[in-house]
C-alpha positions in Angstrom: 26.5 11.2 -11.7 23.2 11.3 -10.2 22.4 15.1 -11.1 20.5 13.7 -14.2 17.8 12.1 -11.9 17.4 9.0 -14.0 14.2 7.1 -13.4 14.7 3.4 -14.3 12.0 0.8 -14.2 13.0 -2.9 -14.0 10.8 -5.8 -15.1 11.4 -9.6 -14.2 9.3 -11.9 -16.4 9.6 -14.9 -14.1 6.6 -16.6 -12.1 9.1 -17.4 -9.2 11.5 -15.6 -7.2 14.8 -17.0 -8.2 17.5 -16.1 -10.7 15.7 -13.6 -12.8 14.3 -11.7 -9.8 17.9 -11.6 -8.6 19.6 -10.2 -11.7 16.9 -7.5 -12.2 17.3 -6.4 -8.7 20.8 -6.5 -9.0 20.8 -4.3 -12.3 18.5 -1.7 -10.4 20.9 -1.8 -7.3 23.9 -1.1 -9.5 22.1 1.7 -11.3 21.1 3.2 -7.9 24.3 2.9 -6.4 26.6 4.2 -9.2 24.2 6.5 -11.0 21.8 7.4 -8.2 19.0 6.2 -10.4 15.5 6.3 -8.9 14.1 2.8 -9.4 10.8 1.0 -9.8 10.4 -2.9 -9.9 7.8 -5.2 -11.2 7.9 -9.0 -10.6 5.6 -11.3 -12.7 5.5 -13.7 -9.7 2.0 -14.0 -8.4 0.7 -11.4 -10.5 -2.4 -11.5 -12.8 -1.3 -10.9 -16.3 -4.0 -12.0 -18.8 -2.9 -12.7 -22.4 -3.7 -10.4 -25.2 -6.7 -11.8 -26.9 -6.6 -9.4 -29.9 -10.0 -8.3 -29.2 -9.2 -4.6 -30.4 -11.0 -3.2 -27.4 -7.8 -0.9 -27.1 -7.9 0.2 -30.6 -11.6 0.8 -30.9 -12.0 2.7 -27.5 -8.5 4.3 -27.0 -9.4 3.5 -23.4 -6.7 0.9 -22.4 -7.0 -2.9 -22.2 -10.2 -4.8 -21.9 -8.2 -6.6 -19.0 -8.0 -4.8 -15.7 -5.1 -6.6 -13.9 -1.6 -6.2 -12.7 -0.6 -4.7 -16.3 -1.9 -1.2 -14.8 1.3 -0.9 -12.7 3.5 -1.6 -15.9 1.7 0.8 -18.0 2.1 3.6 -15.3 5.9 2.8 -14.8 6.6 2.5 -18.5 5.4 6.1 -18.9 7.1 7.4 -15.8 10.5 5.6 -16.6 13.4 7.3 -18.5 15.1 4.0 -19.1 13.7 0.4 -18.9 15.3 -3.0 -18.3 13.4 -6.4 -18.8 14.7 -9.6 -17.5 13.5 -13.0 -18.5 14.1 -16.6 -17.7 14.9 -19.0 -20.6 12.2 -21.5 -21.2 12.3 -23.9 -24.3 15.2 -21.7 -25.6 13.1 -18.4 -25.6 11.6 -16.0 -23.2 9.0 -16.7 -20.7 5.4 -16.7 -21.3 5.0 -14.0 -18.7 7.8 -11.6 -20.2 5.8 -12.3 -23.7 2.6 -11.5 -22.2 3.8 -8.1 -20.7 5.3 -7.0 -24.2 2.0 -8.4 -25.9 -0.3 -6.3 -23.7 1.7 -3.0 -24.3 -0.5 -2.8 -27.5 -3.1 -1.4 -25.2 -0.9 1.6 -24.1 0.4 2.0 -27.6 -3.1 2.5 -28.7 -3.4 5.3 -26.4 -0.1 6.8 -27.2 2.0 5.4 -30.0 5.1 7.2 -28.5 4.8 6.0 -25.0 8.4 4.7 -24.8 9.8 6.9 -27.7 13.5 7.4 -27.4 13.8 5.8 -24.2 16.7 3.5 -23.9 15.9 0.0 -22.9 18.2 -3.1 -22.0 17.6 -6.7 -21.7 18.9 -9.5 -19.4 18.3 -13.2 -19.8 19.2 -16.1 -17.7 19.2 -19.7 -18.4 20.0 -23.1 -16.7 22.3 -24.1 -19.4 25.3 -22.2 -20.5 23.9 -21.7 -24.2 20.2 -22.4 -23.7 18.6 -19.5 -25.4 19.7 -16.4 -23.7 20.5 -14.5 -26.9 17.2 -15.2 -28.7 15.4 -14.2 -25.5 17.4 -10.8 -25.4 16.9 -10.3 -29.1 13.1 -10.7 -28.5 13.0 -8.0 -25.9 15.2 -5.7 -28.1 12.6 -6.3 -30.9 10.0 -5.0 -28.6 12.0 -1.8 -28.0 12.6 -1.2 -31.8 8.8 -1.8 -32.6 7.8 0.8 -29.8 10.4 3.3 -30.7 12.7 2.8 -27.7 16.3 2.7 -28.1 17.7 -0.7 -27.6 20.9 -0.7 -25.6 23.5 -3.8 -25.3 26.6 -4.1 -23.3 28.9 -3.5 -26.0 31.7 -5.5 -27.8 34.2 -7.7 -25.9 32.1 -8.8 -22.9 28.4 -8.2 -23.2 27.4 -7.7 -26.8 23.4 -7.8 -26.8 22.8 -7.6 -23.0 23.2 -9.2 -19.7 23.6 -13.1 -20.1 23.5 -15.5 -17.2 23.9 -19.1 -16.7 22.3 -20.3 -13.3 23.2 -24.0 -13.6 19.5 -24.5 -12.5 20.6 -23.2 -8.9 18.3 -20.2 -8.8 19.5 -16.9 -7.3 22.5 -18.5 -5.9 23.6 -19.7 -9.3 23.2 -16.2 -11.2 24.9 -14.7 -7.8 28.1 -16.8 -8.5 28.1 -16.3 -12.2 31.0 -13.7 -12.5 31.0 -13.5 -16.1 27.2 -12.9 -16.1 27.6 -10.2 -13.5 30.2 -8.6 -15.7 27.7 -8.3 -18.7 25.0 -6.9 -16.4 27.3 -4.2 -15.0 28.4 -3.4 -18.7 24.8 -3.5 -20.0 23.5 -1.1 -17.1 26.5 1.2 -17.3 25.7 1.8 -21.1 22.1 2.1 -20.3 22.6 4.7 -17.7 25.1 6.7 -19.8 23.0 6.6 -23.0 20.1 7.9 -20.9 22.1 10.7 -19.3 23.2 11.8 -22.7 19.7 11.7 -24.2 18.1 13.6 -21.3 20.8 16.4 -21.8 20.0 16.6 -25.4 16.2 16.2 -25.1 15.4 14.3 -28.2 12.0 14.8 -29.6 
C-alpha cells in the first residue's frame, strides 16, 4: 500500500517525554509499517515555542512570524506533509498550552499562504491521566484547527474510535499508554482512516 508515497507529519504537544510522545510515535510507526509512509516528528519537549502575541507582523509583512524559534521546523513540515497527526496531553480538561501555542502560531504561515494545509487530512490523539478527563474536548479543539485552515478532519469512525485516538494513561506515562489496549485500538483505527483518506485524495488530486 506504500505506492502512494504518503508523507505524514506527527506533532506531540507535550513538554515531556511520556504518554503523548509514545502515542504519536506509535501512530507514525503504524503508518510507516502498514502503509510505508514517510514520516517526520516534532515534540514540544525542550523546544522554544513562543506564544502568539497578535502583533500582526505576519499580516503586515507576509514574511512569517516575528518570533524566530522552533516553530520553523513545524512550518516546513506542515507544507511538506500530505497528512498530519497532532497529539496532546490533557491538562485541566483541555489540550496543553504547548499544543495550543503551536496551532496559534500557524497564523503566521496562513498569512503567507492561506491554503497551507488545504485538503490535507488531519487526525488527533489525546491522552489523559483519568479515563474521562477531557480527551474529547481536546481532540475537538485540534479538529477545529484543521477545519479553520481548510484541512480535512479525520476521526476513527463509529464503534470504537469516533473523533480520534483517546488514551487513558492512569498517570503512568508511556507505560500507561502502552498498556491501554482500547486506546491503541482507537489509534490504529484513526491512523488507518487517515492514511486511506490520504491515498484516495492523492489519487484524485483535489484542487
